[in-house]
C-alpha positions in Angstrom: 87.2 -71.1 -52.5 83.8 -71.0 -54.2 83.8 -74.9 -54.6 84.7 -75.3 -51.0 81.6 -73.3 -49.9 79.4 -75.0 -52.3 80.7 -78.5 -51.0 79.9 -77.3 -47.3 76.6 -75.8 -48.4 75.6 -79.2 -50.0 76.9 -81.3 -47.0 74.8 -79.1 -44.6 71.9 -79.8 -46.6 72.5 -83.5 -47.0 73.1 -83.8 -43.2 69.9 -81.8 -42.4 68.1 -84.2 -44.9 69.5 -87.4 -43.1 68.4 -85.9 -39.6 65.0 -85.3 -40.7 64.7 -88.8 -42.3 65.8 -90.3 -39.1 63.2 -88.6 -37.1 60.5 -89.4 -39.5 61.5 -93.0 -39.6 60.6 -93.3 -36.0 56.8 -93.5 -35.2 55.1 -93.7 -31.7 51.5 -94.4 -31.7 48.9 -95.2 -29.1 46.8 -98.2 -30.6 44.4 -98.6 -27.8 43.8 -96.8 -24.4 46.9 -98.7 -22.9 48.7 -100.0 -25.5 51.7 -98.1 -27.6 53.5 -99.0 -30.8 57.0 -98.0 -31.7 57.9 -98.5 -35.4 60.9 -97.8 -37.6 60.2 -97.5 -41.2 63.9 -98.3 -42.2 66.7 -100.2 -40.4 68.0 -98.4 -37.3 71.6 -97.7 -36.8 72.8 -99.4 -33.7 71.1 -100.2 -30.4 67.9 -98.4 -29.7 66.3 -97.6 -26.1 62.8 -97.3 -25.5 61.8 -95.6 -22.0 58.3 -95.3 -20.7 58.1 -93.1 -17.4 54.8 -92.3 -15.5 53.3 -88.7 -14.6 56.0 -88.4 -11.8 59.0 -89.2 -14.3 59.5 -92.7 -12.7 60.8 -95.2 -15.2 58.1 -97.8 -15.6 59.7 -99.8 -18.6 63.0 -99.9 -20.3 63.7 -101.7 -23.4 66.8 -102.3 -25.6 66.3 -103.2 -29.1 68.9 -104.5 -31.6 67.3 -104.8 -34.8 68.9 -104.7 -38.3 65.7 -104.1 -40.3 62.5 -102.2 -40.1 60.4 -103.3 -37.3 57.3 -102.4 -35.1 56.8 -103.1 -31.5 53.9 -103.0 -29.4 53.9 -102.2 -25.5 51.0 -103.3 -23.2 50.4 -101.0 -20.2 47.2 -102.8 -19.1 48.8 -103.8 -15.7 49.8 -100.1 -15.0 47.6 -97.8 -13.1 45.5 -95.5 -15.3 47.5 -92.1 -16.0 49.7 -90.3 -18.2 52.8 -91.8 -19.5 55.8 -90.6 -21.6 57.6 -92.5 -24.2 61.2 -91.7 -25.5 62.9 -93.4 -28.3 66.7 -93.0 -28.4 70.1 -94.3 -29.8 73.7 -93.4 -29.3 73.3 -90.0 -30.8 70.3 -89.1 -28.4 66.6 -88.8 -28.4 65.0 -89.7 -31.8 61.3 -89.0 -30.8 59.2 -88.5 -27.6 55.6 -88.8 -27.1 53.0 -88.6 -24.3 49.6 -90.5 -23.9 46.8 -91.1 -21.4 45.7 -94.9 -20.7 42.2 -93.8 -19.4 39.3 -95.7 -21.2 36.6 -93.4 -22.0 33.2 -95.3 -22.1 30.3 -93.8 -23.6 26.9 -95.2 -23.1 25.7 -97.2 -26.0 22.1 -96.5 -25.1 20.5 -93.8 -22.9 16.9 -94.6 -21.8 14.7 -92.6 -19.3 11.2 -93.0 -18.3 9.2 -89.9 -16.9 5.6 -90.3 -15.4 3.3 -87.7 -17.2 0.2 -88.5 -14.9 -3.3 -90.2 -15.7 -1.2 -93.5 -16.2 1.0 -92.0 -19.0 4.6 -92.6 -19.2 7.1 -90.8 -21.5 10.1 -93.1 -22.8 13.2 -91.4 -24.2 15.6 -93.6 -25.9 18.9 -92.6 -27.7 21.0 -95.3 -29.4 24.2 -94.3 -31.2 24.9 -97.7 -32.6 22.1 -100.0 -32.3 19.5 -100.4 -35.4 16.7 -101.9 -33.2 15.6 -101.6 -29.7 13.1 -103.9 -27.8 10.9 -102.1 -25.3 9.1 -104.2 -22.8 6.7 -102.7 -20.0 6.1 -104.4 -16.9 3.4 -103.9 -14.5 5.0 -105.2 -11.3 6.5 -108.6 -12.4 4.0 -109.1 -15.3 5.0 -108.1 -18.6 2.0 -106.1 -20.3 3.6 -104.9 -23.5 6.5 -105.6 -26.0 7.5 -103.9 -29.2 10.7 -103.5 -31.3 11.5 -100.1 -32.6 13.7 -100.1 -36.0 15.4 -96.8 -35.5 15.6 -95.9 -31.9 17.7 -92.9 -32.3 16.1 -90.0 -30.6 13.0 -92.1 -29.8 10.3 -90.1 -27.8 7.1 -92.0 -27.3 4.3 -91.7 -24.7 2.8 -94.9 -23.4 -0.9 -94.9 -21.7 -1.2 -97.9 -19.3 -4.9 -98.7 -18.9 -5.7 -99.9 -15.3 -2.4 -100.8 -14.0 -2.5 -103.5 -11.3 0.4 -101.7 -9.4 0.7 -98.0 -10.6 3.9 -97.4 -8.6 5.7 -100.5 -10.0 5.5 -99.7 -13.8 8.9 -100.3 -15.3 10.2 -100.4 -18.7 13.0 -102.8 -20.0 15.1 -101.6 -23.0 17.2 -104.0 -24.9 19.4 -103.3 -27.8 20.8 -105.6 -30.5 24.3 -104.7 -29.4 23.8 -106.4 -26.0 22.7 -103.4 -23.9 20.1 -104.1 -21.5 18.5 -101.7 -18.8 15.6 -101.4 -16.6 14.1 -97.9 -16.0 11.4 -97.1 -13.5 9.3 -94.0 -13.9 10.9 -90.6 -12.5 8.0 -88.0 -11.3 
């Protein structure tokens, strides 16, 4: 009788270990805002089903996978509207793993720039660059460039420029160009 309980106990532990290994062998990862990867670290047992549903639980994609070895498959959802989606991976025994993700692309400005008129033909330029190592500042009086300079470390730049005898005081503008391709014109704000 003691052997029977020991065998049942060992069988229960082994079943639990195998169940955990099945769950860990499935990975769902969002690789880009609108791309998801499903990966199996080991060969799946039988046919797998991947379902992707939208926020209203409508099926947008169903994929049947019959692989006999470890694999990774990517799903591109760029053609779908931006929003929340759920993905479920299941086999004949039920759901193996689920995940939710959002396809919204969050774009952060690479460079922020602002010009403020200080009075007496003085202008304050603020530049904040998260990625660029150098920024070119050009100052225009109307359509005529009157000053240019390259700033090596524009992170947190705060500089006051004095324009002597501007031809068009209401038309002073600054062009900020960063090495990463960013380009913006900023007119003074009173």
